[in-house]
N, C-alpha and C positions, 0 to 999 in steps of 0.2 A: 711155655713161659719164656720170655725174652731174658737173655743173659746180659749182664752189665759188667764191664771191666772197671776195676777201681785202681786209680793212679795214686801215687804218693801224695799229690796235692790234696786229695780228699782227706787222707789220714792226718796229714800235717795240719791242715786247716781245722779239722775236727778236734784235734788234741791241743792245739795251741790257741788258747782263748784270746790271745793278743794278736793273732793273725788277722789280717784285714778281711779274709774270706771265711772267718770262723762261723758267722751267722749263715752264710750261704751253705756251708758244709752241714751245719746242723739241720737246715731246712731239707737238704738232699737226703740226709740220714733218715728223716721222718718219712720222706716220700718212698724210700726204697726198703722199708722194713719188710722182711720176708722175701725180698727179691733174690734171684739167683745171681749172686755177686762172685766175681772171679778176679784173682790177682796172681802174682807170682812172687817168689822169694826175693827177687831183686828189688821189688817195690818196698818190701819191708826193710831191706838193707838200706835203701835211701831214707826211709822214715827214721830208722834208728840212728843213722849217721847224722841226720839233721838235728835230732834231739840230743845227741851225745854230749853236747857242750852245755846243756841246761842244768847239769848237776845231778847228784845221786838220787834224789827223790823223783825227779822227772824221768831219769833213766829207768828206775825200777817200775814206775807206772807205765812207761812206754813198752817195756818188755812184757809186762803183764797184759797190756792191751793187745799186743801182737799175739801172745799165746791164746787169749780169748778169741780174737778174730780168726785165728787158724781153726777154731772149732766151729765157727758159724758161717764162714765163707769158703769157697773153693780156692785153695792155694796150689798153684802148679809149681813143681820144683823148677828152679832155675838151673837146669842141667847143661851139659856141654852142647847138645844139639840146639837148644834155645839160644845159648850164648852165640853160637856160630851163625844162626839165622839173624840175630840182632846185629852182629858184627858185619855181616854182608849188607844189610840195609844201611848201616852206619857208613860203610864205604861207598854205597851207591848214591848217597845224599850229601856229598861234600859241601854243597851250597847251603845246607840247613844247619841248624844248631841243635839237632836232636841229640839227646844223651844216649849212651849205650842202653841204659835201662829202658828208656822210651822206645828205642828200636826193638828191643826184646819184647816189650809189651805189645807193640803194633804187630809184630810177627805172630805172637801168641794169639792175639785177637783174630787175625786172619785165619790161623789154623783152626780156631774154634768157632768161626762164623759170628764173632761178636762185633757189633757195629757201633754200640753206644758205650761211652766212657765217662765216669765221674771224675772230671778234672776241669781245670781252667787253662790247660796247656794248649795253645793254638797249634802246636805241631801235630796234634792228633787230627785237627781239622784239615791241615795241609795234606794229610795222608788219606782223607776222605771219610774219617770217622765222625760220628755225631757226639759232640761235647755237651755234657749235661750240667755244667756249672751254673748255668743261668735258668735252670728249670723253674717253672712257676711254683 
């Protein structure tokens, strides 16, 4: 079974019904039900940081969503070795606008042989990954 990495874009677009990519994320969600999905703690950190200003109700819902997601997908701990791998990629790509979390994600994907990612972030394409935001 192919493994797919899940980027913060997917979670944000899925949870924010006003996001321009909400329908695309919903479509992707239906296509990958039961698939082997992988992410890391840093992605959830990005998600929760993004939603933190939406108020107490959304914050509670977001925290609940993350807890539920942690039971249904593989979540790799964002530990020091992963941080350092991401930092090294960040330093090697000064000409790119990759975030540190994206660099951590890319290195984790390489470590685990994951080539496909649920995102619309073109930075993953630049690193040779297959982006699934526009899946049929």
